[in-house]
N, CA and C of each residue as an Amber inpcrd file, in Angstrom:
protein
   570
   0.8280000  -1.1900000   0.0000000   0.0000000   0.0000000   0.0000000
   0.8720000   1.2530000   0.0000000   1.9170000   1.2710000   0.8440000
   2.8270000   2.4130000   0.8980000   3.5570000   2.5740000  -0.4220000
   3.9650000   1.4580000  -1.0490000   4.6540000   1.5370000  -2.3390000
   3.7560000   2.1650000  -3.3990000   2.4680000   1.8500000  -3.3790000
   1.5490000   2.4400000  -4.3570000   1.4080000   3.9350000  -4.1190000
   1.3550000   4.3430000  -2.8730000   1.2350000   5.7680000  -2.5540000
   2.4790000   6.5260000  -2.9880000   3.6520000   5.9480000  -2.7580000
   4.8840000   6.6070000  -3.1600000   5.0220000   6.6650000  -4.6700000
   4.5530000   5.6440000  -5.3650000   4.6680000   5.6190000  -6.8180000
   3.8450000   6.7290000  -7.4580000   2.8020000   7.1870000  -6.8000000
   1.9880000   8.2500000  -7.3730000   2.6290000   9.6180000  -7.2160000
   3.7490000   9.7320000  -6.5170000   4.4510000  11.0070000  -6.3860000
   5.0830000  11.4390000  -7.6890000   5.2560000  10.5540000  -8.6310000
   5.9420000  10.8670000  -9.8760000   4.9340000  11.2510000 -10.9440000
   5.3590000  12.1320000 -11.8220000   4.5300000  12.4930000 -12.9750000
   4.9470000  11.6080000 -14.1340000   4.0090000  10.8980000 -14.7020000
   4.3220000  10.0010000 -15.8000000   3.7200000  10.5360000 -17.0880000
   4.4460000  10.4030000 -18.1620000   4.0650000  10.9790000 -19.4400000
   3.6020000   9.8950000 -20.4000000   3.0530000  10.3190000 -21.5250000
   2.5690000   9.4000000 -22.5510000   3.4420000   9.5250000 -23.7940000
   3.8730000   8.4090000 -24.3230000   4.6520000   8.3770000 -25.5540000
   3.6880000   8.0200000 -26.6820000   3.8150000   8.6940000 -27.8280000
   2.8470000   8.4920000 -28.9070000   2.8640000   7.0750000 -29.4850000
   3.9920000   6.3550000 -29.4210000   4.0580000   5.0120000 -29.9900000
   3.6260000   3.9390000 -28.9970000   3.8890000   4.1660000 -27.7370000
   3.7040000   3.1280000 -26.7430000   3.1550000   3.7730000 -25.4800000
   2.2430000   3.0980000 -24.8510000   1.7610000   3.6120000 -23.5700000
   2.8890000   3.4760000 -22.5680000   3.2480000   4.5760000 -21.9570000
   4.3250000   4.5700000 -20.9860000   3.7380000   4.1380000 -19.6520000
   4.3710000   3.1470000 -19.0470000   3.8540000   2.5780000 -17.8080000
   4.4170000   3.3040000 -16.5950000   3.7310000   3.1570000 -15.4710000
   4.1960000   3.7170000 -14.2130000   5.2870000   2.8120000 -13.6470000
   6.4090000   3.4070000 -13.3130000   7.5240000   2.6500000 -12.7520000
   7.3480000   2.5900000 -11.2380000   7.2290000   1.3970000 -10.6600000
   7.0370000   1.2930000  -9.2120000   8.2940000   1.6900000  -8.4500000
   8.1440000   1.9010000  -7.1490000   9.2640000   2.2720000  -6.2930000
  10.3870000   1.2440000  -6.3620000  10.0430000  -0.0280000  -6.2570000
  11.0080000  -1.1270000  -6.3860000  10.5370000  -1.9790000  -7.5500000
  11.4760000  -2.4680000  -8.3450000  11.0760000  -3.2480000  -9.4980000
  12.1420000  -4.2680000  -9.8410000  11.7200000  -5.2670000 -10.6200000
  12.5950000  -6.3020000 -11.1180000  12.8940000  -5.9790000 -12.5790000
  14.1220000  -5.6020000 -12.9210000  14.4460000  -5.2160000 -14.2950000
  14.2380000  -6.3310000 -15.3090000  14.3540000  -7.5920000 -14.8790000
  14.1680000  -8.7160000 -15.7870000  12.7500000  -8.7180000 -16.3580000
  11.7630000  -8.4600000 -15.5100000  10.3750000  -8.4410000 -15.9740000
  10.1350000  -7.2930000 -16.9480000  10.7700000  -6.1570000 -16.7010000
  10.5890000  -5.0030000 -17.5840000  11.2920000  -5.2110000 -18.9220000
  12.4220000  -5.9010000 -18.9130000  13.1730000  -6.1300000 -20.1450000
  12.4470000  -7.0900000 -21.0740000  11.6580000  -8.0100000 -20.5260000
  10.9240000  -8.9640000 -21.3580000   9.9650000  -8.2630000 -22.3090000
   9.3630000  -7.1690000 -21.8350000   8.3930000  -6.4350000 -22.6490000
   9.0310000  -5.2840000 -23.4210000  10.3070000  -4.9910000 -23.1770000
  10.9170000  -3.8190000 -23.7960000  10.2300000  -2.5470000 -23.3230000
   9.9590000  -2.4850000 -22.0400000   9.1710000  -1.4030000 -21.4710000
   9.9190000  -0.0750000 -21.4760000   9.1850000   0.9680000 -21.8200000
   9.7250000   2.3300000 -21.8310000   9.0150000   3.1450000 -20.7500000
   9.8170000   3.9120000 -20.0110000   9.2780000   4.7650000 -18.9570000
   9.7400000   6.1860000 -19.1680000   8.8780000   7.1130000 -18.8600000
   9.2420000   8.5150000 -18.7610000   8.7000000   8.9660000 -17.4170000
   9.5810000   9.4420000 -16.5710000   9.1550000   9.8280000 -15.2450000
   9.8890000  11.0640000 -14.7720000   9.3340000  11.6610000 -13.7470000
   9.9190000  12.8390000 -13.1350000  10.1710000  12.5130000 -11.6760000
  11.4320000  12.6400000 -11.2700000  11.8170000  12.3840000  -9.8900000
  12.2240000  13.7020000  -9.2340000  11.6230000  14.0850000  -8.1270000
  12.0520000  15.3010000  -7.4330000  13.4730000  15.1240000  -6.8770000
  14.3170000  16.1240000  -7.0520000  15.6700000  16.0670000  -6.4890000
  15.6250000  15.9370000  -4.9680000  14.5850000  16.4480000  -4.3540000
  14.4780000  16.3840000  -2.8940000  14.3660000  14.9430000  -2.3870000
  13.9420000  13.9800000  -3.2300000  13.8760000  12.5770000  -2.8230000
  15.2410000  11.8980000  -2.8980000  16.1830000  12.5430000  -3.5530000
  17.5330000  11.9970000  -3.6910000  18.3910000  12.6210000  -2.5900000
  18.4780000  11.9580000  -1.4660000  19.0970000  12.5250000  -0.2580000
  20.5680000  12.8720000  -0.4540000  21.3360000  12.0050000  -1.0740000
  22.7670000  12.3050000  -1.2710000  22.9520000  13.4540000  -2.2400000
  22.1570000  13.4990000  -3.2990000  22.2390000  14.5860000  -4.2640000
  21.8260000  15.9050000  -3.6350000  20.7090000  15.9190000  -2.9290000
  20.2290000  17.1740000  -2.3490000  21.2000000  17.7240000  -1.3130000
  22.0340000  16.8650000  -0.7250000  23.0310000  17.3190000   0.2410000
  24.1660000  18.1150000  -0.3760000  24.4030000  17.9760000  -1.6850000
  25.5060000  18.7090000  -2.3220000  25.0160000  19.8680000  -3.1820000
  23.7040000  20.0330000  -3.3050000  23.1410000  21.1220000  -4.0880000
  22.8040000  22.3100000  -3.1920000  22.8270000  23.5100000  -3.7470000
  22.4050000  24.6940000  -3.0000000  20.9020000  24.6390000  -2.7470000
  20.1690000  24.0480000  -3.6780000  18.7280000  23.8890000  -3.5530000
  18.3260000  22.6300000  -4.3220000  17.4190000  21.8420000  -3.7550000
  16.9490000  20.6160000  -4.4110000  15.4920000  20.7780000  -4.8380000
  15.1550000  21.9670000  -5.3690000  13.7800000  22.2530000  -5.7610000
  13.4460000  21.8220000  -7.1810000  14.4310000  21.3830000  -7.9450000
  14.2030000  20.9890000  -9.3290000  13.8640000  19.5050000  -9.4290000
  13.4590000  19.0960000 -10.6130000  13.1270000  17.7000000 -10.8840000
  14.1400000  17.1000000 -11.8420000  14.2050000  15.7770000 -11.8450000
  15.0140000  15.0280000 -12.7990000  14.0440000  14.3070000 -13.7270000
  14.1120000  14.6220000 -15.0250000  13.2890000  13.9340000 -16.0140000
  14.1000000  12.7510000 -16.5330000  13.4770000  11.5880000 -16.5310000
  14.1500000  10.3630000 -16.9550000  13.3420000   9.7000000 -18.0560000
  14.0250000   9.3490000 -19.1270000  13.4580000   8.4970000 -20.1660000
  14.2790000   7.2170000 -20.1300000  13.6260000   6.0850000 -19.9390000
  14.3550000   4.8250000 -19.7820000  13.6880000   3.7200000 -20.5880000
  14.5300000   2.9440000 -21.2790000  14.0690000   1.7940000 -22.0430000
  14.7870000   0.5570000 -21.5250000  14.0230000  -0.4390000 -21.1020000
  14.5860000  -1.6950000 -20.6050000  14.6360000  -2.6940000 -21.7470000
  15.7810000  -3.3700000 -21.8900000  15.9280000  -4.3370000 -22.9810000
  16.9340000  -5.4150000 -22.5810000  17.0650000  -6.4130000 -23.4440000
  18.0520000  -7.4760000 -23.2600000  19.0740000  -7.3740000 -24.3730000
  20.3530000  -7.5260000 -23.9860000  21.4380000  -7.6060000 -24.9660000
  22.3100000  -8.7640000 -24.5610000  22.3730000  -9.7410000 -25.4110000
  23.1000000 -10.9800000 -25.1230000  22.6200000 -11.5280000 -23.7920000
  23.5030000 -11.6260000 -22.8090000  23.1340000 -12.2000000 -21.5100000
  22.8430000 -11.1320000 -20.4670000  22.6540000  -9.8940000 -20.8900000
  22.5140000  -8.8010000 -19.9300000  21.1670000  -8.0960000 -20.0670000
  20.6790000  -7.6220000 -18.9320000  19.5090000  -6.7550000 -18.9120000
  20.0420000  -5.3290000 -18.8510000  19.5720000  -4.4840000 -19.7560000
  20.1110000  -3.1350000 -19.9060000  18.9930000  -2.1180000 -19.7850000
  19.2950000  -0.9950000 -19.1430000  18.4130000   0.1700000 -19.1620000
  19.2140000   1.3070000 -19.7830000  18.6280000   1.9250000 -20.7830000
  19.2930000   3.0560000 -21.4350000  18.2820000   4.1800000 -21.5830000
  18.7980000   5.3830000 -21.6970000  17.8980000   6.5170000 -21.8310000
  18.6260000   7.8320000 -21.6510000  17.8910000   8.8230000 -21.1360000
  18.4260000  10.1720000 -20.9630000  17.9230000  10.7550000 -19.6540000
  18.8310000  11.4660000 -18.9790000  18.5180000  12.2100000 -17.7620000
  18.6020000  13.6940000 -18.0740000  17.6060000  14.4490000 -17.6500000
  17.6080000  15.8920000 -17.8470000  17.2430000  16.5500000 -16.5270000
  18.0640000  17.5170000 -16.1130000  17.7820000  18.2270000 -14.8640000
  18.5280000  19.5470000 -14.8420000  18.2790000  20.3160000 -13.8050000
  18.9820000  21.5800000 -13.5550000  19.5020000  21.5220000 -12.1200000
  20.8130000  21.7190000 -11.9930000  21.4270000  21.7450000 -10.6700000
  21.5130000  23.1870000 -10.1830000  21.0700000  23.4350000  -8.9710000
  21.2520000  24.7290000  -8.3130000  22.5020000  24.5880000  -7.4430000
  23.5710000  25.2860000  -7.8320000  24.8650000  25.1410000  -7.1710000
  25.3890000  26.4980000  -6.7270000  26.4830000  26.4810000  -5.9790000
  27.1540000  27.7050000  -5.5580000  28.4700000  27.8200000  -6.3180000
  28.6500000  28.9230000  -7.0460000  29.8770000  29.1500000  -7.8010000
  31.0400000  29.2420000  -6.8190000  32.1120000  28.5310000  -7.0940000
  33.2660000  28.5170000  -6.1980000  34.2000000  29.7010000  -6.4260000
  33.9440000  30.5360000  -7.4470000  34.7090000  31.7690000  -7.6420000
  34.1110000  32.9180000  -6.8460000  32.7930000  33.0990000  -7.0250000
  32.1460000  34.2790000  -6.4330000  31.2000000  33.9350000  -5.2880000
  30.9600000  32.6540000  -5.0460000  30.0790000  32.1540000  -3.9860000
  28.6200000  32.5710000  -4.1700000  28.2610000  32.9490000  -5.3920000
  26.8690000  33.2600000  -5.7100000  26.2000000  32.0020000  -6.2650000
  24.8710000  31.9990000  -6.2670000  24.1560000  30.8390000  -6.7980000
  24.2170000  30.8330000  -8.3220000  24.1540000  29.6320000  -8.8720000
  24.1860000  29.4540000 -10.3200000  23.4260000  28.1860000 -10.6690000
  22.9560000  28.1010000 -11.9050000  22.2540000  26.9190000 -12.3920000
  23.0850000  26.2480000 -13.4700000  23.1000000  24.9190000 -13.4350000
  23.7870000  24.1320000 -14.4480000  22.7660000  23.1560000 -15.0270000
  22.5180000  23.2620000 -16.3370000  21.5770000  22.3640000 -17.0120000
  22.3100000  21.1320000 -17.5010000  21.6930000  19.9670000 -17.2850000
  22.2740000  18.6820000 -17.6580000  21.2540000  17.9150000 -18.5050000
  21.7190000  17.3630000 -19.6030000  20.9160000  16.4460000 -20.4090000
  21.8970000  15.4140000 -20.9560000  21.9460000  14.2710000 -20.3100000
  22.9700000  13.2710000 -20.6130000  22.3600000  11.8920000 -20.8520000
  22.8940000  11.1590000 -21.8210000  22.4480000   9.7750000 -22.0240000
  23.0840000   8.8570000 -20.9710000  22.4540000   7.7310000 -20.7480000
  23.0310000   6.7330000 -19.8470000  22.7070000   5.3460000 -20.3810000
  23.5290000   4.3820000 -19.9580000  23.2870000   2.9690000 -20.2740000
  23.8740000   2.1570000 -19.1290000  23.0280000   1.3980000 -18.4760000
  23.4250000   0.6280000 -17.3030000  23.0740000  -0.8410000 -17.4980000
  23.9040000  -1.7080000 -16.9360000  23.6990000  -3.1550000 -17.0080000
  23.4340000  -3.6710000 -15.6010000  22.3710000  -4.4410000 -15.4430000
  22.0160000  -4.9940000 -14.1330000  22.7620000  -6.3020000 -13.8930000
  23.3040000  -6.4500000 -12.6770000  23.9940000  -7.6780000 -12.2800000
  23.5030000  -8.0950000 -10.8970000  23.6920000  -9.3890000 -10.5760000
  23.1980000  -9.9240000  -9.3060000  24.0830000  -9.5890000  -8.1190000
  25.4070000  -9.4630000  -8.3510000  26.3210000  -9.2350000  -7.2250000
  27.5950000  -8.5400000  -7.7060000  28.4580000  -8.2020000  -6.7540000
  29.7040000  -7.4920000  -7.0560000  30.6460000  -8.3240000  -7.9400000
  30.6590000  -9.6480000  -7.7430000  31.5290000 -10.4980000  -8.5460000
  31.1550000 -10.4180000 -10.0300000  29.8400000 -10.4410000 -10.3070000
  29.3780000 -10.3200000 -11.6920000  29.7240000  -8.9390000 -12.2580000
  29.6720000  -7.9240000 -11.4170000  30.0190000  -6.5660000 -11.8590000
  31.4880000  -6.4970000 -12.2630000  32.3620000  -7.1910000 -11.5210000
  33.7880000  -7.1930000 -11.8340000  34.0890000  -7.9190000 -13.1410000
  33.2460000  -8.8770000 -13.5070000  33.4540000  -9.6610000 -14.7300000
  33.0500000  -8.9110000 -16.0030000  32.2610000  -7.8410000 -15.8680000
  31.8070000  -7.0970000 -17.0470000  32.9630000  -6.3580000 -17.7060000
  32.8940000  -6.1650000 -19.0100000  33.9000000  -5.3320000 -19.6730000
  33.8690000  -3.9100000 -19.0990000  34.9940000  -3.2330000 -19.1250000
  35.1340000  -1.8960000 -18.5110000  34.1670000  -0.8660000 -19.0890000
  33.7740000  -1.0030000 -20.3500000  32.9070000  -0.0100000 -20.9660000
  31.4580000  -0.1020000 -20.4910000  31.0860000  -1.1720000 -19.7640000
  29.7330000  -1.3290000 -19.2580000  29.6530000  -0.8580000 -17.8030000
  28.5990000  -0.0990000 -17.4990000  28.3790000   0.4020000 -16.1420000
  27.4080000  -0.5300000 -15.4170000  27.8900000  -1.2570000 -14.3920000
  27.0100000  -2.1990000 -13.6960000  26.1620000  -1.5370000 -12.6090000
  25.0030000  -2.1170000 -12.3700000  24.1340000  -1.7640000 -11.2530000
  23.8350000  -3.0730000 -10.5410000  24.2000000  -3.1470000  -9.2600000
  24.0100000  -4.3710000  -8.4820000  22.6080000  -4.3750000  -7.8840000
  21.8710000  -5.4540000  -8.1430000  20.5200000  -5.6160000  -7.6110000
  20.5770000  -6.1190000  -6.1690000  19.4690000  -5.9690000  -5.4510000
  19.4280000  -6.4740000  -4.0770000  19.2300000  -7.9960000  -4.0700000
  19.1110000  -8.5860000  -2.8950000  19.0180000 -10.0390000  -2.7680000
  17.7420000 -10.6130000  -3.3890000  16.7490000  -9.7540000  -3.6810000
  15.5030000 -10.1950000  -4.3070000  15.4950000  -9.9420000  -5.8200000
  16.6170000  -9.4990000  -6.3750000  16.6910000  -9.2080000  -7.7990000
  15.9790000  -7.9290000  -8.1820000  15.8600000  -7.0000000  -7.2290000
  15.1510000  -5.7560000  -7.4740000  16.0580000  -4.5650000  -7.1730000
  15.5590000  -3.3700000  -7.5150000  16.2630000  -2.1360000  -7.2060000
  15.2350000  -1.0440000  -6.9590000  15.5760000  -0.1020000  -6.1190000
  14.7270000   1.0430000  -5.8310000  14.9500000   2.0810000  -6.9250000
  13.8900000   2.6560000  -7.4490000  13.9800000   3.5670000  -8.5800000
  14.8540000   4.7870000  -8.2790000  14.7500000   5.3470000  -7.0790000
  15.5630000   6.5180000  -6.7310000  17.0350000   6.1330000  -6.6590000
  17.3400000   4.9720000  -6.0770000  18.7300000   4.5190000  -5.9970000
  19.3440000   4.3270000  -7.3790000  18.5700000   3.8050000  -8.3010000
  19.0650000   3.5660000  -9.6500000  19.4790000   4.8670000 -10.3140000
  18.6410000   5.8720000 -10.2680000  18.9100000   7.0960000 -11.0130000
  19.7070000   8.1340000 -10.2210000  19.6930000   8.0800000  -8.9050000
  20.4610000   9.0590000  -8.1180000  21.9570000   8.9450000  -8.3970000
  22.4710000   7.7380000  -8.4290000  23.8950000   7.5570000  -8.7130000
  24.2640000   8.1230000 -10.0720000  23.4270000   7.8730000 -11.0530000
  23.7200000   8.3450000 -12.4070000  23.6480000   9.8720000 -12.4850000
  22.6940000  10.4790000 -11.8080000  22.5720000  11.9410000 -11.7980000
  23.7830000  12.5680000 -11.1060000  24.2160000  11.9820000 -10.0070000
  25.3350000  12.5420000  -9.2430000  26.6400000  12.5590000 -10.0390000
  26.7750000  11.6740000 -11.0030000  27.9790000  11.6600000 -11.8370000
  28.1360000  12.9400000 -12.6450000  27.0610000  13.6820000 -12.8400000
  27.0970000  14.8670000 -13.6940000  27.1620000  16.1810000 -12.9220000
  27.2070000  16.1080000 -11.5900000  27.3840000  17.3320000 -10.7960000
  28.8410000  17.7700000 -10.9540000  29.0890000  19.0200000 -11.3520000
  30.4810000  19.4690000 -11.5130000  31.2460000  19.3950000 -10.1930000
  32.5090000  18.9460000 -10.2640000  33.3400000  18.8660000  -9.0580000
  33.5620000  20.2380000  -8.4480000  33.9000000  21.1990000  -9.3020000
  34.1170000  22.5760000  -8.8580000  33.1990000  23.4530000  -9.7020000
  31.9890000  23.7000000  -9.2040000  31.0620000  24.5070000  -9.9980000
  31.5240000  25.9600000 -10.0620000  31.5200000  26.5130000 -11.2630000
  31.8500000  27.9290000 -11.4340000  31.2310000  28.4150000 -12.7270000
  30.9210000  29.6910000 -12.7490000  30.3440000  30.2880000 -13.9500000
  31.3100000  30.1030000 -15.1110000  30.7930000  29.7480000 -16.2650000
  31.6560000  29.6020000 -17.4370000  32.1240000  30.9590000 -17.9300000
  31.3120000  31.9830000 -17.7340000  31.6690000  33.3380000 -18.1050000
  32.0960000  34.0750000 -16.8390000  33.3710000  34.4230000 -16.7480000
  33.8810000  35.0700000 -15.5270000  33.2130000  36.4090000 -15.2630000
  32.6670000  37.0450000 -16.2970000  32.0000000  38.3320000 -16.0740000
  30.7110000  38.1480000 -15.2700000  30.1950000  36.9260000 -15.1950000
  29.0000000  36.6560000 -14.3860000  29.3280000  36.6140000 -12.9060000
  30.6050000  36.4620000 -12.5800000  31.0240000  36.4090000 -11.1840000
  31.2040000  37.8260000 -10.6380000  30.6230000  38.1040000  -9.5160000
  30.7970000  39.3770000  -8.8350000  32.0970000  39.2830000  -8.0560000
  33.1100000  40.1360000  -8.3670000  34.4140000  39.9790000  -7.7330000
  34.4110000  40.2100000  -6.2250000  33.4950000  41.0020000  -5.7030000
  33.4470000  41.2380000  -4.2590000  34.6060000  42.0990000  -3.7960000
  34.7080000  42.3300000  -2.4950000  35.7740000  43.1960000  -1.9770000
  37.1390000  42.5230000  -2.0900000  38.1450000  43.3320000  -2.4280000
  39.4970000  42.7960000  -2.5330000  40.4220000  43.3710000  -1.4740000
  39.9630000  44.3210000  -0.6590000  40.7740000  44.8690000   0.4290000
  40.4690000  44.1090000   1.6980000  41.5070000  43.8740000   2.4620000
  41.3250000  43.1150000   3.6860000  41.6370000  43.9360000   4.9240000
  41.7780000  45.2470000   4.7950000  42.0300000  46.0960000   5.9550000
  43.2980000  46.9000000   5.7970000  43.6210000  47.6390000   6.8190000
  44.8060000  48.4960000   6.8490000  46.0260000  47.6890000   7.2470000
  47.2130000  48.1640000   6.8080000  48.4630000  47.5530000   7.2500000
  48.7120000  47.9170000   8.7010000  49.3000000  47.0270000   9.4870000
  49.6130000  47.3630000  10.8760000  50.5760000  48.5550000  10.9360000
  50.4680000  49.3310000  12.0160000  51.2630000  50.5520000  12.1700000
  52.7600000  50.2520000  12.1940000  53.1920000  49.1250000  12.8010000
  54.6210000  48.8340000  12.8890000  55.2440000  48.5360000  11.5220000
  54.4710000  48.0930000  10.5330000  54.9970000  47.8640000   9.1880000
  55.2050000  49.1990000   8.4980000  54.2730000  50.1230000   8.7120000
  54.3690000  51.4290000   8.0810000  55.5230000  52.2470000   8.6490000
  55.9210000  52.0540000   9.9060000  56.9620000  52.8470000  10.5530000
  58.3590000  52.4120000  10.1590000  58.4910000  51.4110000   9.3340000
  59.8060000  50.9870000   8.8880000  60.4740000  50.0210000   9.8470000
  59.7170000  49.2580000  10.5520000  60.2610000  48.2450000  11.4470000
  61.0920000  47.2730000  10.6060000  62.2500000  46.8450000  11.0890000
  63.1040000  45.9710000  10.2820000  62.4410000  44.6160000  10.0270000
  62.6970000  44.1020000   8.8570000  62.1750000  42.8010000   8.4470000
  63.0430000  41.7200000   9.1000000  62.4690000  40.7540000   9.8110000
  63.2740000  39.7290000  10.4800000  64.0470000  38.8480000   9.5010000
  63.6890000  38.8390000   8.2440000  64.3780000  38.0180000   7.2660000
  65.5410000  38.7460000   6.5860000  65.7570000  40.0010000   6.9300000
  66.8770000  40.7400000   6.3540000  68.2110000  40.0940000   6.6980000
  68.3110000  39.4230000   7.8300000  69.5490000  38.7710000   8.2370000
  69.9180000  37.6280000   7.2850000  68.9710000  37.0820000   6.6150000
  69.2170000  35.9790000   5.6950000  69.7880000  36.4470000   4.3470000
  69.6920000  37.7510000   4.0620000  70.2000000  38.2530000   2.7780000
  71.6930000  38.0070000   2.6190000  72.4430000  38.1000000   3.6870000
  73.8950000  38.0060000   3.6110000  74.3910000  36.5860000   3.8650000
  73.5230000  35.6650000   4.0210000  73.8920000  34.2830000   4.2980000
  74.5510000  33.6810000   3.0600000  75.7370000  33.1020000   3.2230000
  76.4440000  32.4650000   2.1100000  76.0660000  30.9910000   2.0840000
  75.3670000  30.5740000   1.0400000  74.9060000  29.1850000   0.9370000
  75.8870000  28.2810000   0.2320000  76.9960000  28.8240000  -0.3360000
  77.9520000  27.9790000  -1.0610000  79.2740000  27.9510000  -0.3890000
């Protein structure tokens, strides 16, 4: 009952070719891959606890388009993530927005050992002991990969330089007090 209530928190869209189904909170990717199911959903950033902890504001949504399929011996989900990150510029410390629209492709595996066996170009997602995964957990990791390490405005003119003076020089420096390192000037190092 709680899972059904939580699943209704998402906005689901309609695709003109195929009826887009509601993606439950927890799901078995194998069942979705059998039908070649396509999902379009909106996940609030505020539900992604680790992501919202690194953002200046988690008021935006993450739009996800996902297609489940089988390739050889693997169950794959591929699609696109679109969102806007509200971040703090590390140059000027003002708020800034970064728009992201990135493709993804993930391969589901049963355990860490199977993940290690995959070729390096495949991104594994480890399922729980019941062969399922939580929808937020699946997409939160992928979204977090696109948060800039050091967010800053691409155009430096957008950064407000702020004050560059840090106060007056101490009076003893202005009076010509001798520099304690002057004694090192005459030191013979050879």
